[in-house]
C-alpha positions, 0 to 999 in steps of 0.5 A: 417253653421254647427258645428258637435260635436265630436263623443266622442267615439274615440281618447281622450274621454272614456265616454260621456252622454248628461250632461258630458264627461270624457276625458283622455289626457296625463295622466289626466282624466277630468270630464267635465260637459255639458248642455243637450240642447247644446248637443242636437243641433248636426245637426246644430247650426243654429237651436234653439230659438233665445236669446239675447246675448251681444257681445262687446257693442251691444246686439243682437239675436243669436241662438248660445247662448248655443255654449259654453256649450259643448265640441267641436272637435277643443278644443280636437284637440288643447288640445291634440296638446298642450299636445304633443308640449308645445311651451316652453318645459313645461307648468310650470308657463306659463301664458295662456289666454283662450278666449272662454273657454266654458267647460274649457277643454283646460285651465283646462288641462294646469292648471293641467300641471302647467300653470297659466290660465285665462279662459274667456267667457260670463257671462252665460257660466262662471258658467259651466266653474267654475263648471268644474274647481272646479270639476277637480282642487284641491285647489292648482291647482285652484289657477292656474285656474281663471275664468273671465267673458269677452266679446271680444273687451272689455278692457283687463286690467281687466283680470290681465294677460300678457299672454305667450300663448293665446288659441282660440278653436272653437270660429270662428263660427260667422264672425260678431264677428271676429273684436272684437275677433281680437281686443282682441288677438292683444291687449293682445299679448306681444312681446313674446306671441304666439296665438294658434287657432284651427278652422274648415275649413269653411270661417274662413280665414278672421279672420286670415287675420285680424291678419295678417293685424295687423302685425302677422306672422301665421303658420299652423301646418301640418296635420300630426302633429295633432292627427291621427284621425283628419288629414282629412283637416277638422280641422286646428291649427294655431299659430302665434305672432306679427312680431317684437313684 
């Protein structure tokens, strides 16, 4: 399995180094800090030292500890799509739960657009998420962007949000975590909630099947609705909601 990082030279990003990425989307300029070690693993996320990472109730060895410490293509694709196609016409006061927020690109952008966002990730990722929120959001906007440590599958009550929108970008890289992620999505969805999933076309269909089995109706965004540079069939955006609430 391999995740190939976005080139940063096209579409949205105006400047990139090993520890930062400057992104311009819909009139906003985001200065996103990254971790150099994560940026150096461009060939394959299977490479690197194994480190113990907690997912749900278990600790295990994973070579993907740094996956949330850089910006990946699906996050660009989803953010750009949501910038053009806000599901309720505008983002002001929309409540958003950002799962696997990583560097925070999607959640930060939506907060700048007026949404109230809870950005979640594992405890070794959230310091970077918070740094990027502090760097990009002035005090007023920071009140709309809250960073919370969270493991998929854990109880969702402590997140303190009944989301209108759930975003999941480039989180489907380890099938053994699909069940925990699906449990969180299903548990967090209200009758009106929409979930947006940006993914690569590897073997991630099984995760969508879990949501469909939980009575979700899912719709794939047509390729010609994505940014023109990503209409290659390699990346997909899917949105959905619970049937009948």
